[in-house]
C-alpha positions, 0 to 999 in steps of 0.5 A: 715590903711583904709579898706572897708568891704562889707555886705548885708542888715542890717548887723553889722560890725566894724573895729578891735578894734573899737566900733560896730555900726549898718550898714545903709542899702541900700533899693533896689535890690541885689546890695551889700552895702559897709560900709565905715569903714576907720580909721578917720581923725583928727577932730575939737572937740566942746567945751563941752558947745557948744556940749551940746547946739547943742545936746539939740537943736537937741533933742528939734527939733526932739520932735517938728517934732514928735509933728507937723508932718502932715499926708497927705491923703492916696489918692489924691482924698480925698482932696475934701471929707475931712471936716475941722475937719478931716484936722485939725486932720491930723495936717494941719491948713485948706484946701487950694485951690488956692490963690493969689500970693500976699496973704501975709498970705501965706508968714507966712509959710516961717517962720513956721507960727504964731501959736504954734511953731513959728520960730521952722520950721518943717513940721507942721503949714501949710494948706493942699494944693489941689494936683490939684492946686500944679500940675498946679503950678508945671506944670507951672515951669517945663513943659519947661524942657526936658523930659529924661524918656525912650529912650529920655534920652539915648542920650545927656547930663545927667540931675542932679536934686537936691532936699530937699523934706521936710519930704518926706514919702510914703503918701506925695509921693502918695498925690503929685504923679502927680507933682513928676512925672513931676520931675522924668521924667525930671531927669536922677539922683535925689539927694534927701534929707529929704526923707525916703525909701518909698518916693523914692521907690514910686517916682521910680514907677511913670515913667517906667525905674527908680529905687531908693536907700536910706539910713536908716532914722534918728529918724525924718524919714530923709534920703538921697538917689537917684532916677535914670534913667536906662541909669545908671548901678550901680557899687557900693553903699556906705554909709559913716556913719561916716558923721552921727557920729560926737561927738554924735550929734543926727540925723545927716545924712550919705553921700550916694554914688553911683558909676554909669556907663553911659551905653551910653559911659561907663563913670564911676563916683561917685555921692554922696548926702549929707544933712549936719548938720543944722544951728540949735544951731548957724551958727558958732558952727554948722559950726564946725560940718559941717566942720568935716563932710566935712573933713570926706567926703574928707578923704574917697574920698582921694583914688579916686582922679582919679575918676570924682565925683559929690556931691550935696544936702542940705549943710546947709551952704551958697554956695557963702560964706562958709568956712565950706567946706574948707576941700573938697576944699582943697581936689580938690573939687570945688563949681559949680558956687561959686558966685551964691547967689540965695537963695534956701531956703524959709529963704534965702541963697544958701543952695543947690548946687553941688561940683565937682572934675574932672568935671569942663569942663563937668558941665553946669550952674545950674538952680534954680527952685523955687519949694518952691514958687509955682505960686499962692500958699503960700510958702512951699506948697510942700517943703521949698527948691528950686530945683537945676538942672544941665546938665553934659556931 
């Protein structure tokens, strides 16, 4: 039998007869968090040797992230005052003003650089870019898009903006705040992954009329959440924690859901942000985990077939040719523009996209904005993922 239990903050609760697990809290207002504690579906178990391989790979990556994570300056104006030694101490390879887009050295950062940690990815192994250079580049690629902040966004289609912010924390939010402001004011709803609560909270302060919601981060300080325009009324917040608990694999992320009402027309929908298991450990073996995560999401939404639902995020599987998401497809969800093969990650591949149920005639054509390939700057100057933007009626 399925049931939901409502709690506030960081309360602990469990199903009868089930092991207790910590609740993952919303970070925002007095809206109550609904913990999804439904009886789970049957899942595909990994072979013991494959499970051990995945766990070992995840633990090694967590250690790598902790060892290489750079610290952005607390104040964007510090860039000009930092010495090379101070920059290096913060975990960056050096200072970066503006470079030619043909600078091949910049391309090395698409694969983690050629220094220690080659091929491991993670947040380190890159220069500290000038925030003014990033602002100039971001302006070039987003300035033509509609601004929906304030009253301008109270009519017309809704603008969805999906983005993996690559280890977004409060310091990074402040350092690139002028660039992030350009994004926030052009979106009604940002589906954010690889962030922490402080990162999203700061983004919401950059433009009047926005708020943020975020789940509890994992040990790498990775969470998922939303930044939303005040055109929306929040009906409920649900953390689908089972998505982050598959066979004891560490540092998975929950699926995080807002049920929102569009105050301009009264339409209610479910919006869910995801950041599924990475391909670390191999695409086939890790694909079992993603398939299980998709099975869990489909299961918890089985009672909402009459509710329009939009899911977006970093799926860590190729949207134009994935079978990992078959459980969601079998539950009536469709990938928006399933033949679109445009890469959304610096390593290639369409990892970021939308899935919808009940919205096929209301969604527009997704637009890929190369935030990971900023004009005149090396790859990953601000993130390793492109943005995927879409209008919804």
